MIKOL-408065 format. One record per residue (C-alpha): residue in three letters; y, x, z. Coordinates in nm, 4 decimals. Layout:
% MIKOL-408065
+--------+----------+----------+----------+
! marlum !    north !     east !       up !
+--------+----------+----------+----------+
!    ALA !        Y !        X !        Z !
...
+--------+----------+----------+----------+
//
This chain:
% MIKOL-408065
+--------+----------+----------+----------+
! marlum !    north !     east !       up !
+--------+----------+----------+----------+
!    MET !  -1.1633 !  -5.8057 !  -8.5258 !
!    THR !  -1.4230 !  -5.6161 !  -8.8142 !
!    THR !  -1.7948 !  -5.4782 !  -8.6492 !
!    GLN !  -1.6440 !  -5.1650 !  -8.7786 !
!    ALA !  -1.3145 !  -5.1852 !  -8.5883 !
!    LEU !  -1.4728 !  -5.3014 !  -8.2239 !
!    ALA !  -1.6764 !  -4.9767 !  -8.2768 !
!    GLN !  -1.3513 !  -4.7673 !  -8.3626 !
!    ALA !  -1.1898 !  -4.9030 !  -8.0593 !
!    ALA !  -1.4986 !  -4.8567 !  -7.8070 !
!    THR !  -1.5102 !  -4.4671 !  -7.9150 !
!    PRO !  -1.3168 !  -4.3112 !  -7.6747 !
!    ALA !  -1.0515 !  -4.0277 !  -7.9276 !
!    LEU !  -1.1646 !  -3.6881 !  -7.8958 !
!    ASP !  -0.9211 !  -3.4381 !  -7.7336 !
!    PRO !  -0.8400 !  -3.1702 !  -8.0285 !
!    ALA !  -0.8047 !  -2.8425 !  -7.7485 !
!    LYS !  -1.1127 !  -2.9234 !  -7.5276 !
!    MET !  -1.2948 !  -2.9468 !  -7.9100 !
!    ASP !  -1.1666 !  -2.5823 !  -7.9789 !
!    ALA !  -1.1849 !  -2.4319 !  -7.6508 !
!    PHE !  -1.5780 !  -2.5861 !  -7.6738 !
!    ALA !  -1.6388 !  -2.4173 !  -8.0053 !
!    ASP !  -1.5437 !  -2.0872 !  -7.8766 !
!    THR !  -1.7321 !  -2.0774 !  -7.6236 !
!    MET !  -2.0565 !  -2.1854 !  -7.8085 !
!    ILE !  -1.9296 !  -1.8546 !  -8.0379 !
!    GLY !  -1.8724 !  -1.6374 !  -7.7615 !
!    MET !  -2.2541 !  -1.7634 !  -7.6116 !
!    LEU !  -2.4055 !  -1.6804 !  -7.9948 !
!    ASN !  -2.2107 !  -1.3426 !  -7.9241 !
!    ALA !  -2.3121 !  -1.2955 !  -7.5919 !
!    GLY !  -2.7090 !  -1.3668 !  -7.7131 !
!    ALA !  -2.6917 !  -1.1692 !  -7.9701 !
!    LEU !  -2.5580 !  -0.8544 !  -7.7580 !
!    ALA !  -2.8336 !  -0.8942 !  -7.5028 !
!    LEU !  -3.0781 !  -0.8219 !  -7.7185 !
!    MET !  -2.9626 !  -0.4988 !  -7.8656 !
!    THR !  -2.8760 !  -0.4149 !  -7.4827 !
!    SER !  -3.2384 !  -0.4959 !  -7.3956 !
!    VAL !  -3.2955 !  -0.2392 !  -7.7377 !
!    GLY !  -3.0818 !   0.0064 !  -7.6101 !
!    HIS !  -3.2390 !   0.0607 !  -7.2500 !
!    ARG !  -3.6089 !   0.0404 !  -7.4152 !
!    THR !  -3.4726 !   0.3389 !  -7.6572 !
!    GLY !  -3.3094 !   0.5216 !  -7.3664 !
!    LEU !  -2.9702 !   0.5053 !  -7.6314 !
!    PHE !  -2.7834 !   0.3845 !  -7.2779 !
!    ASP !  -2.9435 !   0.6818 !  -7.0962 !
!    THR !  -2.8499 !   0.9337 !  -7.4058 !
!    MET !  -2.4945 !   0.8323 !  -7.4335 !
!    ALA !  -2.4255 !   0.8623 !  -7.0528 !
!    GLN !  -2.4961 !   1.1914 !  -7.0843 !
!    MET !  -2.2680 !   1.3144 !  -7.4415 !
!    PRO !  -1.9398 !   1.3283 !  -7.4954 !
!    PRO !  -1.8429 !   1.1068 !  -7.8197 !
!    ALA !  -2.0527 !   1.1550 !  -8.0940 !
!    THR !  -2.1443 !   1.0591 !  -8.4533 !
!    SER !  -2.4600 !   0.8138 !  -8.5559 !
!    ALA !  -2.6124 !   1.1046 !  -8.6300 !
!    GLU !  -2.5912 !   1.2983 !  -8.3246 !
!    ILE !  -2.6638 !   1.0224 !  -8.0906 !
!    ALA !  -2.9698 !   0.9349 !  -8.3264 !
!    ALA !  -3.1048 !   1.3222 !  -8.2783 !
!    ARG !  -3.0291 !   1.3312 !  -7.9323 !
!    ALA !  -3.1978 !   1.1010 !  -7.8850 !
!    GLY !  -3.5208 !   1.0895 !  -8.1311 !
!    LEU !  -3.3986 !   0.8420 !  -8.3313 !
!    ASN !  -3.4049 !   0.6884 !  -8.6801 !
!    GLU !  -3.0005 !   0.6801 !  -8.7238 !
!    ARG !  -3.0024 !   0.4192 !  -8.9538 !
!    TYR !  -3.1668 !   0.2142 !  -8.6595 !
!    VAL !  -2.8916 !   0.3411 !  -8.4321 !
!    ARG !  -2.5971 !   0.3444 !  -8.6465 !
!    GLU !  -2.6762 !  -0.0832 !  -8.7015 !
!    TRP !  -2.7298 !  -0.0700 !  -8.2851 !
!    LEU !  -2.3589 !   0.0630 !  -8.2441 !
!    GLY !  -2.1901 !  -0.1686 !  -8.4389 !
!    ALA !  -2.3255 !  -0.4241 !  -8.2138 !
!    MET !  -2.2317 !  -0.1945 !  -7.8897 !
!    ALA !  -1.8926 !  -0.1441 !  -8.0637 !
!    THR !  -1.7511 !  -0.5180 !  -8.2038 !
!    GLY !  -1.9389 !  -0.6055 !  -7.8805 !
!    GLY !  -1.7174 !  -0.3959 !  -7.6228 !
!    LEU !  -2.0019 !  -0.2323 !  -7.4864 !
!    VAL !  -1.8602 !   0.1055 !  -7.6376 !
!    ASP !  -1.5744 !   0.2959 !  -7.7393 !
!    HIS !  -1.5972 !   0.3757 !  -8.1558 !
!    ALA !  -1.3071 !   0.5861 !  -8.2384 !
!    HIS !  -1.2592 !   0.5405 !  -8.6627 !
!    ALA !  -1.0806 !   0.8612 !  -8.7825 !
!    ASP !  -1.4017 !   1.0594 !  -8.6495 !
!    GLN !  -1.6569 !   0.8173 !  -8.6809 !
!    THR !  -1.7704 !   0.8194 !  -8.3128 !
!    TYR !  -1.9364 !   0.6471 !  -8.0264 !
!    HIS !  -1.8914 !   0.6899 !  -7.6101 !
!    LEU !  -2.0504 !   0.5536 !  -7.2981 !
!    CYS !  -1.7686 !   0.5923 !  -7.1051 !
!    GLY !  -1.8908 !   0.6042 !  -6.6737 !
!    GLU !  -1.7626 !   0.2698 !  -6.6261 !
!    HIS !  -2.0288 !   0.0988 !  -6.8415 !
!    ALA !  -2.2933 !   0.4015 !  -6.8348 !
!    ALA !  -2.2605 !   0.2207 !  -6.4448 !
!    PHE !  -2.4438 !  -0.0956 !  -6.4948 !
!    LEU !  -2.6336 !   0.0023 !  -6.8101 !
!    THR !  -2.8827 !   0.3017 !  -6.7302 !
!    ARG !  -3.1690 !   0.4092 !  -6.5584 !
!    ALA !  -2.9759 !   0.6438 !  -6.2948 !
!    ALA !  -2.7159 !   0.3467 !  -6.2314 !
!    THR !  -3.0404 !   0.1548 !  -6.0146 !
!    PRO !  -3.0129 !  -0.0758 !  -5.8891 !
!    ASP !  -2.6676 !  -0.1858 !  -6.0541 !
!    ASN !  -2.8524 !  -0.1599 !  -6.3955 !
!    ILE !  -2.8058 !  -0.4870 !  -6.5472 !
!    ALA !  -2.9797 !  -0.3713 !  -6.8913 !
!    ALA !  -3.3024 !  -0.4247 !  -6.7529 !
!    PHE !  -3.2643 !  -0.7384 !  -6.6898 !
!    ALA !  -3.1641 !  -0.8047 !  -7.0782 !
!    GLN !  -3.5375 !  -0.7661 !  -7.1541 !
!    TYR !  -3.6261 !  -1.1164 !  -6.9941 !
!    MET !  -3.4614 !  -1.2410 !  -7.3441 !
!    ALA !  -3.7145 !  -1.1169 !  -7.5793 !
!    VAL !  -3.9476 !  -1.2334 !  -7.3250 !
!    MET !  -3.8809 !  -1.5307 !  -7.3343 !
!    GLY !  -3.7888 !  -1.6227 !  -7.6566 !
!    GLY !  -4.1539 !  -1.4878 !  -7.7886 !
!    VAL !  -4.2391 !  -1.8321 !  -7.6537 !
!    GLU !  -4.0174 !  -2.0127 !  -7.7531 !
!    ASP !  -4.2554 !  -2.1834 !  -7.9770 !
!    ARG !  -4.4827 !  -2.2727 !  -7.7399 !
!    ILE !  -4.2258 !  -2.3717 !  -7.4968 !
!    VAL !  -4.1129 !  -2.6429 !  -7.7305 !
!    ASP !  -4.4614 !  -2.7983 !  -7.7922 !
!    CYS !  -4.4653 !  -2.7886 !  -7.4367 !
!    PHE !  -4.1114 !  -3.0231 !  -7.3866 !
!    HIS !  -4.3136 !  -3.2903 !  -7.6725 !
!    ASN !  -4.6752 !  -3.2637 !  -7.4840 !
!    GLY !  -4.6581 !  -3.1606 !  -7.1269 !
!    GLY !  -4.8913 !  -2.9051 !  -7.0518 !
!    GLY !  -4.7621 !  -2.5147 !  -6.9550 !
!    VAL !  -4.8013 !  -2.1376 !  -7.1357 !
!    SER !  -5.0621 !  -1.9199 !  -6.9081 !
!    TYR !  -4.9262 !  -1.5726 !  -6.8052 !
!    GLY !  -5.1303 !  -1.3791 !  -7.1177 !
!    CYS !  -4.8626 !  -1.5252 !  -7.3545 !
!    TYR !  -4.6215 !  -1.3537 !  -7.2206 !
!    HIS !  -4.6237 !  -1.0485 !  -7.3992 !
!    ARG !  -4.4443 !  -0.7599 !  -7.1591 !
!    PHE !  -4.3391 !  -0.9997 !  -6.8582 !
!    HIS !  -4.5221 !  -0.7913 !  -6.6138 !
!    GLU !  -4.4012 !  -0.4588 !  -6.7103 !
!    VAL !  -4.0408 !  -0.6311 !  -6.6848 !
!    MET !  -4.1168 !  -0.7845 !  -6.4071 !
!    ALA !  -4.2389 !  -0.4392 !  -6.2248 !
!    GLU !  -3.8802 !  -0.3012 !  -6.3384 !
!    ASP !  -3.6527 !  -0.5840 !  -6.2074 !
!    SER !  -3.8814 !  -0.5855 !  -5.8372 !
!    GLY !  -3.8254 !  -0.1968 !  -5.8750 !
!    GLN !  -3.4795 !  -0.2508 !  -5.8860 !
!    THR !  -3.4399 !  -0.5519 !  -5.6304 !
!    VAL !  -3.7426 !  -0.4539 !  -5.3542 !
!    LEU !  -3.8218 !  -0.0787 !  -5.4072 !
!    ALA !  -3.4664 !   0.0857 !  -5.3697 !
!    SER !  -3.4495 !  -0.1322 !  -5.0805 !
!    LEU !  -3.7565 !  -0.2024 !  -4.8754 !
!    LEU !  -3.8028 !   0.0288 !  -4.6397 !
!    GLU !  -3.4285 !   0.0974 !  -4.5261 !
!    HIS !  -3.2989 !  -0.2649 !  -4.5743 !
!    ILE !  -3.5747 !  -0.5328 !  -4.5820 !
!    LEU !  -3.8503 !  -0.4343 !  -4.3810 !
!    PRO !  -3.5844 !  -0.4165 !  -4.0924 !
!    LEU !  -3.4841 !  -0.7660 !  -4.0985 !
!    ALA !  -3.9220 !  -0.8721 !  -3.9239 !
!    PRO !  -3.7174 !  -0.6790 !  -3.5591 !
!    GLY !  -3.9667 !  -0.4297 !  -3.4796 !
!    LEU !  -4.1546 !  -0.4538 !  -3.7703 !
!    THR !  -4.1411 !  -0.0262 !  -3.8846 !
!    ALA !  -4.1918 !   0.0228 !  -3.5757 !
!    ARG !  -4.5656 !  -0.1349 !  -3.5706 !
!    LEU !  -4.6320 !  -0.0766 !  -3.9600 !
!    GLU !  -4.5741 !   0.2567 !  -3.8420 !
!    ALA !  -4.8270 !   0.2622 !  -3.5580 !
!    GLY !  -5.0446 !   0.0741 !  -3.7624 !
!    ILE !  -5.0983 !  -0.3024 !  -3.8909 !
!    GLN !  -5.3096 !  -0.5387 !  -4.1431 !
!    VAL !  -5.0840 !  -0.6198 !  -4.4523 !
!    MET !  -5.1025 !  -0.8991 !  -4.7726 !
!    ASP !  -4.9101 !  -0.8753 !  -5.0502 !
!    ILE !  -4.9812 !  -1.2195 !  -5.2334 !
!    GLY !  -4.8964 !  -1.2180 !  -5.6556 !
!    CYS !  -4.8509 !  -0.7968 !  -5.6432 !
!    GLY !  -4.8319 !  -0.7337 !  -5.9465 !
!    SER !  -4.7975 !  -0.4115 !  -6.0338 !
!    GLY !  -4.8074 !  -0.3224 !  -5.6796 !
!    ARG !  -4.5087 !  -0.0704 !  -5.6483 !
!    ALA !  -4.4015 !  -0.2266 !  -5.3464 !
!    LEU !  -4.7278 !  -0.2081 !  -5.1679 !
!    ASN !  -4.7760 !   0.1307 !  -5.2851 !
!    LEU !  -4.4663 !   0.2772 !  -5.1741 !
!    MET !  -4.5540 !   0.0977 !  -4.8335 !
!    ALA !  -4.8828 !   0.2289 !  -4.8480 !
!    ARG !  -4.7598 !   0.5684 !  -4.8774 !
!    ALA !  -4.5164 !   0.5275 !  -4.5973 !
!    PHE !  -4.7216 !   0.3615 !  -4.3614 !
!    PRO !  -5.0390 !   0.5799 !  -4.3939 !
!    LYS !  -5.1949 !   0.4089 !  -4.0377 !
!    SER !  -5.1993 !   0.0492 !  -4.1986 !
!    TRP !  -5.3674 !  -0.1076 !  -4.4222 !
!    PHE !  -5.3114 !  -0.3181 !  -4.7616 !
!    THR !  -5.4279 !  -0.5295 !  -4.9866 !
!    GLY !  -5.3176 !  -0.6725 !  -5.2719 !
!    TYR !  -5.3386 !  -1.0109 !  -5.4739 !
!    ASP !  -5.2501 !  -1.1439 !  -5.8143 !
!    LEU !  -5.4325 !  -1.3361 !  -6.0349 !
!    CYS !  -5.3471 !  -1.0976 !  -6.3381 !
!    GLU !  -5.6318 !  -0.8513 !  -6.3939 !
!    GLU !  -5.4154 !  -0.6380 !  -6.5608 !
!    THR !  -5.1308 !  -0.5736 !  -6.2932 !
!    ILE !  -5.3976 !  -0.5624 !  -6.0710 !
!    ALA !  -5.5606 !  -0.2427 !  -6.2914 !
!    ALA !  -5.1696 !  -0.0962 !  -6.2815 !
!    GLY !  -5.1560 !  -0.0879 !  -5.9191 !
!    ARG !  -5.5156 !   0.0445 !  -5.8409 !
!    ALA !  -5.4246 !   0.3568 !  -6.1307 !
!    GLU !  -5.0577 !   0.4276 !  -5.9466 !
!    ALA !  -5.2735 !   0.3942 !  -5.5899 !
!    ASP !  -5.5081 !   0.6619 !  -5.7546 !
!    ARG !  -5.2609 !   0.8970 !  -5.9164 !
!    LEU !  -5.0924 !   0.9223 !  -5.5440 !
!    GLY !  -5.3769 !   0.9964 !  -5.3593 !
!    LEU !  -5.3494 !   0.6356 !  -5.1821 !
!    LYS !  -5.7061 !   0.6141 !  -4.9201 !
!    ASN !  -5.5562 !   0.2857 !  -4.6969 !
!    ILE !  -5.5049 !   0.0284 !  -4.9852 !
!    GLN !  -5.6959 !  -0.1944 !  -5.2507 !
!    PHE !  -5.5910 !  -0.4709 !  -5.4881 !
!    LEU !  -5.8256 !  -0.7836 !  -5.5732 !
!    GLN !  -5.7510 !  -0.9894 !  -5.8507 !
!    ARG !  -5.8403 !  -1.3516 !  -5.6768 !
!    ASP !  -5.6477 !  -1.7191 !  -5.6969 !
!    THR !  -5.5068 !  -1.7843 !  -5.3685 !
!    SER !  -5.4936 !  -2.1169 !  -5.3521 !
!    ASP !  -5.7996 !  -2.0205 !  -5.2069 !
!    LEU !  -5.7146 !  -1.7505 !  -4.9813 !
!    ASP !  -5.9796 !  -1.8238 !  -4.6237 !
!    GLU !  -5.9379 !  -1.5468 !  -4.4036 !
!    PRO !  -5.7675 !  -1.7001 !  -4.0986 !
!    ALA !  -5.5984 !  -1.4010 !  -3.8195 !
!    THR !  -5.7034 !  -1.1640 !  -4.0387 !
!    TYR !  -5.3116 !  -1.0075 !  -4.1248 !
!    ASP !  -4.9805 !  -0.8824 !  -3.8878 !
!    LEU !  -4.8238 !  -0.8983 !  -4.2369 !
!    ILE !  -4.7880 !  -1.0755 !  -4.5441 !
!    THR !  -4.5129 !  -1.0438 !  -4.8203 !
!    ALA !  -4.4687 !  -1.2177 !  -5.1197 !
!    PHE !  -4.1871 !  -1.1048 !  -5.3794 !
!    ASP !  -4.0246 !  -1.3471 !  -5.5628 !
!    ALA !  -4.4096 !  -1.4907 !  -5.6349 !
!    ILE !  -4.4389 !  -1.8082 !  -5.4543 !
!    HIS !  -4.2398 !  -2.0720 !  -5.7213 !
!    ASP !  -4.4574 !  -1.9797 !  -5.9881 !
!    GLN !  -4.8210 !  -2.0609 !  -5.7324 !
!    ALA !  -5.0296 !  -2.3596 !  -5.8846 !
!    ARG !  -5.0108 !  -2.5137 !  -5.5155 !
!    PRO !  -4.7436 !  -2.3661 !  -5.3615 !
!    ASP !  -4.7984 !  -2.5751 !  -5.0128 !
!    VAL !  -5.1829 !  -2.4939 !  -5.0299 !
!    VAL !  -5.0647 !  -2.0851 !  -5.0599 !
!    LEU !  -4.8356 !  -2.1450 !  -4.8314 !
!    ALA !  -5.0695 !  -2.2893 !  -4.5190 !
!    ALA !  -5.3213 !  -2.0696 !  -4.6192 !
!    ILE !  -5.0631 !  -1.7312 !  -4.5330 !
!    ALA !  -4.9656 !  -1.9191 !  -4.2269 !
!    ARG !  -5.3828 !  -1.9280 !  -4.1377 !
!    ALA !  -5.4308 !  -1.5942 !  -4.2074 !
!    LEU !  -5.1410 !  -1.4457 !  -3.9590 !
!    LYS !  -5.3016 !  -1.2956 !  -3.6553 !
!    PRO !  -5.0449 !  -1.4771 !  -3.3239 !
!    GLY !  -4.7603 !  -1.2850 !  -3.3639 !
!    GLY !  -4.7882 !  -1.2092 !  -3.7355 !
!    VAL !  -4.4553 !  -1.1940 !  -3.9549 !
!    PHE !  -4.4362 !  -1.3610 !  -4.3119 !
!    LEU !  -4.2098 !  -1.2159 !  -4.5263 !
!    MET !  -4.1066 !  -1.4027 !  -4.8133 !
!    GLN !  -3.8636 !  -1.2837 !  -5.0656 !
!    ASP !  -3.7391 !  -1.5693 !  -5.3781 !
!    ILE !  -3.4442 !  -1.7065 !  -5.6044 !
!    GLY !  -3.1137 !  -1.7671 !  -5.3715 !
!    LEU !  -3.0217 !  -2.0711 !  -5.5098 !
!    SER !  -3.0199 !  -2.4010 !  -5.3835 !
!    SER !  -3.2210 !  -2.6682 !  -5.4521 !
!    HIS !  -2.9315 !  -2.8633 !  -5.6003 !
!    VAL !  -2.7990 !  -2.8015 !  -5.9325 !
!    HIS !  -2.4522 !  -2.9094 !  -5.8021 !
!    ARG !  -2.4468 !  -2.6133 !  -5.5266 !
!    ASN !  -2.5048 !  -2.3543 !  -5.7451 !
!    MET !  -2.2552 !  -2.4323 !  -6.0242 !
!    ASP !  -2.0327 !  -2.0930 !  -5.9368 !
!    HIS !  -2.3718 !  -1.8695 !  -5.8734 !
!    PRO !  -2.2830 !  -1.6050 !  -6.1217 !
!    ILE !  -2.6349 !  -1.5957 !  -6.2962 !
!    ALA !  -2.7405 !  -1.9491 !  -6.2835 !
!    PRO !  -2.7836 !  -2.0458 !  -6.5787 !
!    LEU !  -2.9891 !  -1.6927 !  -6.6352 !
!    ILE !  -3.2429 !  -1.8420 !  -6.3879 !
!    TYR !  -3.2422 !  -2.2029 !  -6.4478 !
!    THR !  -3.3454 !  -2.0494 !  -6.8665 !
!    ILE !  -3.6103 !  -1.8003 !  -6.7077 !
!    SER !  -3.7195 !  -2.1039 !  -6.4804 !
!    THR !  -3.7493 !  -2.3323 !  -6.7733 !
!    MET !  -3.9302 !  -2.0495 !  -7.0093 !
!    HIS !  -4.1553 !  -1.8834 !  -6.7863 !
!    CYS !  -4.2242 !  -2.0005 !  -6.3716 !
!    THR !  -4.2384 !  -2.3596 !  -6.4252 !
!    SER !  -4.4215 !  -2.3586 !  -6.6978 !
!    VAL !  -4.7008 !  -2.0744 !  -6.5869 !
!    SER !  -4.7589 !  -2.3138 !  -6.2774 !
!    LEU !  -4.7950 !  -2.5980 !  -6.4787 !
!    ALA !  -5.0337 !  -2.4705 !  -6.7210 !
!    GLN !  -5.2768 !  -2.4085 !  -6.3910 !
!    GLY !  -5.2429 !  -2.7888 !  -6.3426 !
!    GLY !  -5.0150 !  -2.6793 !  -6.0670 !
!    ALA !  -4.6524 !  -2.8179 !  -5.8873 !
!    GLY !  -4.4031 !  -2.6527 !  -6.1312 !
!    LEU !  -4.1688 !  -2.5387 !  -5.8878 !
!    GLY !  -3.9434 !  -2.3597 !  -6.0858 !
!    ALA !  -3.7106 !  -2.0781 !  -5.9544 !
!    ALA !  -3.4929 !  -2.2549 !  -5.8760 !
!    TRP !  -3.6706 !  -2.4653 !  -5.6157 !
!    GLY !  -3.4049 !  -2.3209 !  -5.3793 !
!    ARG !  -3.3927 !  -2.2835 !  -5.0479 !
!    GLU !  -3.3872 !  -2.6278 !  -4.8802 !
!    LEU !  -3.7059 !  -2.7303 !  -5.0471 !
!    ALA !  -3.8382 !  -2.3306 !  -4.9612 !
!    GLN !  -3.7440 !  -2.4071 !  -4.5655 !
!    ASP !  -3.9208 !  -2.7360 !  -4.5942 !
!    MET !  -4.2282 !  -2.6500 !  -4.7620 !
!    LEU !  -4.2323 !  -2.3264 !  -4.5299 !
!    ALA !  -4.2085 !  -2.5799 !  -4.2072 !
!    ALA !  -4.4807 !  -2.7949 !  -4.3075 !
!    ALA !  -4.6850 !  -2.5093 !  -4.3505 !
!    GLY !  -4.6641 !  -2.4582 !  -4.0029 !
!    PHE !  -4.3875 !  -2.1548 !  -3.9768 !
!    GLY !  -4.1762 !  -2.3132 !  -3.6788 !
!    ASP !  -3.9687 !  -2.0044 !  -3.6387 !
!    VAL !  -3.7703 !  -1.9173 !  -4.0062 !
!    THR !  -3.4784 !  -1.7573 !  -4.1049 !
!    VAL !  -3.2941 !  -1.6534 !  -4.4220 !
!    HIS !  -3.1946 !  -1.2851 !  -4.5061 !
!    ASP !  -2.8784 !  -1.2478 !  -4.7750 !
!    LEU !  -2.8083 !  -0.8381 !  -4.8613 !
!    PRO !  -2.5635 !  -0.6920 !  -5.0166 !
!    HIS !  -2.7107 !  -0.5410 !  -5.3273 !
!    ASP !  -2.8934 !  -0.8432 !  -5.4427 !
!    PHE !  -2.7246 !  -1.1987 !  -5.5056 !
!    GLN !  -3.0345 !  -1.3256 !  -5.7076 !
!    ASN !  -3.2378 !  -1.3301 !  -5.4095 !
!    CYS !  -3.2922 !  -1.4017 !  -5.0564 !
!    TYR !  -3.4878 !  -1.3471 !  -4.7863 !
!    TYR !  -3.7429 !  -1.5408 !  -4.5198 !
!    VAL !  -3.8390 !  -1.4122 !  -4.2177 !
!    ALA !  -4.0987 !  -1.6858 !  -4.1114 !
!    ARG !  -4.3597 !  -1.6602 !  -3.8023 !
!    VAL !  -4.5964 !  -1.9427 !  -3.7408 !
!    SER !  -4.5474 !  -2.2069 !  -3.3923 !
!    ALA !  -4.6558 !  -2.0886 !  -3.0984 !
+--------+----------+----------+----------+
//
């Protein structure tokens, strides 16, 4: 048998049906990716919000109502119509956003507004060249390179945290709301723009709130909102929490989608445990995946989470010489790390409104 014949015999026959199905999948992926970017544009320009309040209308009428350029609106509507997000009537050249779709595409639909999450596509794409370089050379991309990330993250948090914080999240720790009403010391790790902390400070005026974040831009945003609200029981400070040393200072410490981004999450968790007063509570929201890929196969947005983790979460930690846990560090590793930090009493909760995250209520062992 010739060398060529041996090579052909060793090569398994390809399944044409499987090839065709995968080609269809890839074409669908390209269309879905394009629609995700256009969905972000529709959210940022307010087009979905505008169309939700209109009967079927022409591109000129929609552009006029939204205060936008008609030529761009017309092309965007082409993407929306061919992608099935809006209805199009050829006879009178009108476009319409039906109520069933508006329920997932408008600001009024919060916390169900999926269009807000589409903004991550452009944010992640903006650092693609830098991430590709990291694939070749290691290292990471610093926070400052992510244009609009904090703005988008604040809107994301506004849907998953703010809308449910007082009614559903804080009550996960029995008696916590009553303690906040009476007056306790609270710290938020990686507070970002401070919207959650400002909400708590406004709701519980007898408690004192401190927000820590590495980014001066977000700290400034938190302070500005607190000033606008006239809050006197809150402070925002820029600092690296990996060197946090405030033993037995706080009754409640929160971390909303922040621990996995830390350079030294093990050090931060141990510092949080030390910073709690006896009987204090650590309330941590983080991504609700498993630490094992095979257990995430059926998660509805696992590819999105791994993508954001590759493009942001893992990289910003590695940029600081950190552990690079990534967003998909998972429940198993999170619980192991909480235990290693000294938290002997940990319960994990899922909330019906939030399939992306889970919530850990942790207390230090007595």
